[in-house]
C-alpha positions, -999 to 999 in steps of 0.1 A, spaced: 321 -701 -787 352 -707 -759 345 -697 -725 363 -671 -707 387 -682 -675 375 -652 -655 343 -667 -646 326 -676 -608 324 -715 -610 361 -723 -622 369 -755 -638 398 -764 -621 406 -796 -634 410 -784 -669 423 -761 -693 456 -735 -687 458 -748 -655 493 -721 -651 471 -690 -659 436 -699 -641 456 -703 -612 471 -670 -615 439 -658 -625 419 -672 -589 449 -659 -570 445 -622 -580 408 -618 -561 419 -634 -533 453 -605 -535 430 -580 -537 410 -594 -508 438 -598 -480 452 -557 -500 418 -546 -493 417 -554 -459 451 -543 -445 440 -512 -462 411 -507 -442 437 -516 -411 456 -484 -424 430 -464 -425 420 -474 -390 456 -461 -387 456 -426 -405 417 -418 -387 425 -421 -353 463 -403 -363 451 -370 -376 409 -366 -362 413 -388 -331 442 -390 -305 476 -392 -324 506 -413 -322 489 -424 -286 463 -436 -306 477 -452 -334 502 -472 -309 475 -480 -291 461 -500 -328 491 -512 -333 500 -532 -305 475 -551 -312 491 -556 -343 509 -592 -333 478 -605 -315 445 -594 -342 474 -613 -369 470 -647 -346 429 -646 -338 432 -636 -379 456 -664 -392 443 -693 -371 404 -686 -378 410 -684 -411 435 -712 -415 405 -732 -394 383 -725 -422 410 -743 -452 393 -781 -441 359 -764 -457 381 -751 -486 398 -788 -490 368 -811 -479 343 -790 -502 370 -791 -532 374 -827 -528 335 -835 -528 328 -810 -556 366 -826 -578 342 -856 -572 311 -847 -585 296 -859 -552 272 -826 -545 251 -840 -518 282 -845 -493 297 -809 -504 264 -793 -492 267 -815 -463 299 -801 -457 291 -762 -466 260 -764 -439 282 -782 -411 305 -753 -417 289 -726 -411 274 -739 -382 311 -742 -368 319 -707 -378 292 -688 -357 292 -713 -325 335 -711 -327 329 -670 -333 307 -670 -307 331 -692 -285 363 -669 -288 344 -635 -291 329 -641 -254 364 -656 -244 386 -630 -259 360 -599 -251 363 -606 -206 406 -617 -213 419 -585 -233 437 -569 -211 452 -599 -190 460 -606 -235 477 -578 -240 499 -573 -210 509 -610 -218 529 -592 -246 546 -566 -229 523 -538 -236 536 -507 -234 521 -486 -204 512 -454 -227 492 -472 -248 474 -502 -223 439 -488 -220 430 -477 -252 445 -513 -270 419 -533 -245 397 -508 -249 401 -515 -290 406 -552 -284 374 -557 -265 353 -542 -295 375 -562 -324 362 -593 -302 326 -585 -304 328 -589 -348 350 -624 -344 315 -637 -351 312 -620 -383 348 -625 -391 344 -666 -389 315 -666 -405 330 -642 -437 360 -664 -434 341 -701 -438 318 -684 -465 350 -677 -487 371 -705 -485 337 -721 -491 337 -701 -528 369 -707 -537 361 -741 -530 336 -742 -554 352 -720 -578 349 -685 -571 376 -664 -558 356 -624 -572 324 -628 -549 343 -627 -516 362 -596 -531 336 -582 -543 319 -587 -506 351 -573 -491 350 -544 -507 312 -532 -506 321 -538 -465 352 -521 -471 343 -492 -479 315 -486 -450 344 -491 -428 359 -466 -440 331 -441 -440 321 -448 -404 361 -442 -394 353 -405 -408 319 -405 -393 329 -415 -358 359 -406 -360 363 -372 -367 321 -360 -359 313 -378 -325 351 -382 -312 355 -415 -304 384 -421 -313 399 -454 -306 363 -471 -300 356 -453 -335 372 -471 -355 365 -505 -338 332 -505 -338 334 -489 -375 354 -525 -380 327 -544 -363 298 -532 -383 323 -538 -418 326 -576 -407 281 -580 -401 278 -565 -434 302 -591 -446 288 -619 -429 256 -609 -441 264 -603 -480 284 -634 -477 253 -653 -469 230 -640 -492 254 -648 -520 256 -683 -507 221 -687 -506 211 -673 -539 230 -668 -562 220 -687 -597 254 -698 -608 273 -718 -580 280 -754 -577 260 -749 -535 234 -732 -523 226 -720 -485 194 -731 -476 184 -722 -438 166 -753 -435 201 -773 -432 218 -757 -415 227 -781 -382 261 -804 -382 268 -833 -397 291 -856 -377 304 -870 -411 313 -838 -428 321 -823 -389 353 -852 -384 360 -845 -423 364 -803 -417 378 -806 -384 405 -833 -398 418 -810 -422 406 -773 -406 421 -782 -376 460 -788 -379 454 -761 -408 445 -737 -373 471 -750 -350 495 -746 -377 483 -710 -383 488 -705 -346 518 -719 -344 535 -698 -375 517 -661 -359 523 -675 -323 567 -664 -321 560 -634 -334 542 -623 -305 574 -628 -286 592 -610 -313 579 -583 -308 586 -579 -266 621 -589 -281 621 -560 -296 617 -540 -270 645 -553 -255 671 -543 -281 668 -504 -273 644 -499 -246 631 -467 -255 642 -459 -289 606 -449 -310 623 -447 -343 634 -484 -340 597 -498 -330 579 -477 -350 603 -488 -383 594 -516 -379 559 -515 -373 560 -496 -407 579 -524 -422 554 -549 -406 524 -528 -429 545 -533 -460 555 -567 -454 519 -574 -445 511 -558 -482 534 -585 -497 527 -613 -483 486 -609 -495 501 -625 -532 523 -653 -508 488 -662 -494 471 -657 -526 493 -685 -543 494 -708 -519 456 -705 -510 446 -706 -555 470 -742 -551 453 -756 -526 414 -752 -536 434 -760 -569 453 -795 -557 419 -802 -537 397 -805 -569 421 -822 -584 420 -842 -555 384 -853 -557 387 -854 -593 414 -889 -589 437 -867 -614 472 -872 -604 494 -854 -630 471 -822 -624 481 -829 -588 522 -824 -604 512 -795 -626 499 -777 -603 524 -779 -578 550 -765 -595 532 -739 -617 525 -726 -582 565 -727 -570 568 -709 -600 545 -682 -603 558 -675 -560 588 -671 -573 579 -645 -597 561 -620 -575 587 -624 -551 611 -615 -577 586 -585 -587 584 -577 -549 626 -574 -541 629 -549 -569 602 -528 -558 617 -528 -520 651 -519 -538 633 -497 -556 612 -478 -533 616 -486 -499 617 -451 -487 593 -439 -501 571 -466 -487 587 -465 -457 575 -424 -454 539 -433 -458 539 -443 -426 567 -429 -403 587 -390 -412 615 -392 -393 647 -406 -411 661 -422 -384 628 -442 -380 628 -451 -424 663 -468 -415 652 -487 -392 622 -502 -415 647 -504 -443 669 -527 -423 641 -552 -415 621 -548 -449 663 -560 -466 663 -588 -438 626 -603 -441 606 -584 -470 631 -596 -495 625 -632 -486 595 -636 -485 599 -661 -517 613 -689 -496 577 -683 -470 558 -688 -500 579 -722 -513 577 -735 -475 536 -723 -484 530 -741 -515 546 -773 -501 522 -774 -472 497 -762 -491 502 -794 -512 496 -815 -486 467 -800 -472 450 -801 -508 458 -840 -504 443 -844 -474 482 -847 -453 474 -814 -429 488 -828 -397 525 -825 -414 526 -790 -422 510 -786 -384 538 -804 -371 565 -788 -393 556 -748 -388 551 -763 -346 588 -776 -354 605 -745 -370 584 -717 -370 576 -717 -335 598 -741 -311 631 -727 -325 623 -694 -331 614 -691 -293 638 -716 -278 664 -689 -296 649 -658 -284 651 -673 -253 687 -684 -250 711 -676 -280 692 -637 -283 700 -633 -245 737 -630 -253 758 -600 -266 764 -615 -298 728 -623 -310 711 -597 -295 706 -574 -322 680 -565 -348 697 -583 -374 698 -614 -357 658 -606 -346 648 -605 -381 670 -630 -393 648 -657 -370 624 -657 -400 637 -664 -433 663 -689 -408 634 -708 -396 618 -709 -434 648 -730 -450 645 -757 -415 606 -758 -436 615 -760 -462 638 -786 -463 617 -810 -437 583 -803 -458 600 -823 -485 608 -851 -468 576 -850 -462 564 -846 -492 587 -879 -504 572 -901 -479 531 -892 -478 526 -878 -513 528 -917 -523 500 -924 -495 480 -896 -506 480 -910 -541 463 -947 -533 442 -931 -501 428 -903 -538 422 -938 -556 400 -948 -525 380 -917 -523 372 -912 -556 360 -952 -549 338 -940 -521 321 -910 -537 314 -927 -570 298 -957 -550 276 -930 -532 265 -914 -565 253 -949 -574 235 -958 -545 227 -920 -548 
């Protein structure tokens, strides 16, 4: 009897890899969509039951900074994904186990460090971003409480990447669905019944993150079908595993930082184009919310691509790596073609979910047309980066992102954008697709240079694991 591909511990090295990539990516996309839905519900809760526009604006003012935090630490956890997927592909269970337990210790310690640091510097960070004075106090309250939950967020992110490396993208989705429902319930209780407003939705988020971290631990510890299991007695830092995770994860984390950092500058520059134009700012916020949902699919595609390539790197399967790379590009094109059609047909209706005035909808439409409809470029850039990460060449995508998504954007914003001709919303938004094009070109050069070298190292990696298995 033929086995269904809708199973945990998906075989990433055999069968219909095109279909498996899609099946694996869908739960990842739905996980991101759920996360976004809960953030949207936070905004709606304070809008209708809390302090209204001021409270909603205070939460939204944290958007770029929180996205920066999430992207950086989600990318750091990619080191665990690639390292475990490599070991699983090579069928080296001991190596994979060491990486699993080391990764969870890293998650907890780094989460506590960032949480404490962020809690005490929340006000400074928001001032640095140029947060409007009307939002500053409430925004600081929200951000301080948010940082309390960062250790739980880190544990969930690492656990989710570990499960995906083992071929399971469904369990992280189920966990987030459960914790998300808890988030919504506490939003209502804290804001509607107790009148806690911004602080209420922040504490609801912390509680849901705590639940997701606990459920992740249970899933890793008690799953009967998992390739690996969490053993609390083995929770310690293995030096070789630490080096492996950092070697892959640190460049990925820095890449996430370099990718998200300019968004803080762009948000600050938005206020200078037409100061006091609330419709312009609200339209940008509304469009950004929609784009986040669109990006969920892009993110899922490159995450699936990376996991599959990492597994086949461990299995020493060059042919599959090439297939997965091109399949991922095809899926990215198909997905983004669908999103372009949705934007063209439904952009006004979608924007009206977040804003009421037609002027704000017009402002949001301009951003959607320039940024939302060109996400295929971002997807292509990310697939190229996933190929290099999966074959353990994580530094090059970091350098590419720094040069063109960070340096290029900031230089443009601080030089040409200050000139009258360029000081427009159109040019402010155009910096996104222009930088993506540069990244794609540069990453292609990197693939041509680095992939042959990676294939040689893949053969050596396979030989080392075979010798290790024989010795055991």
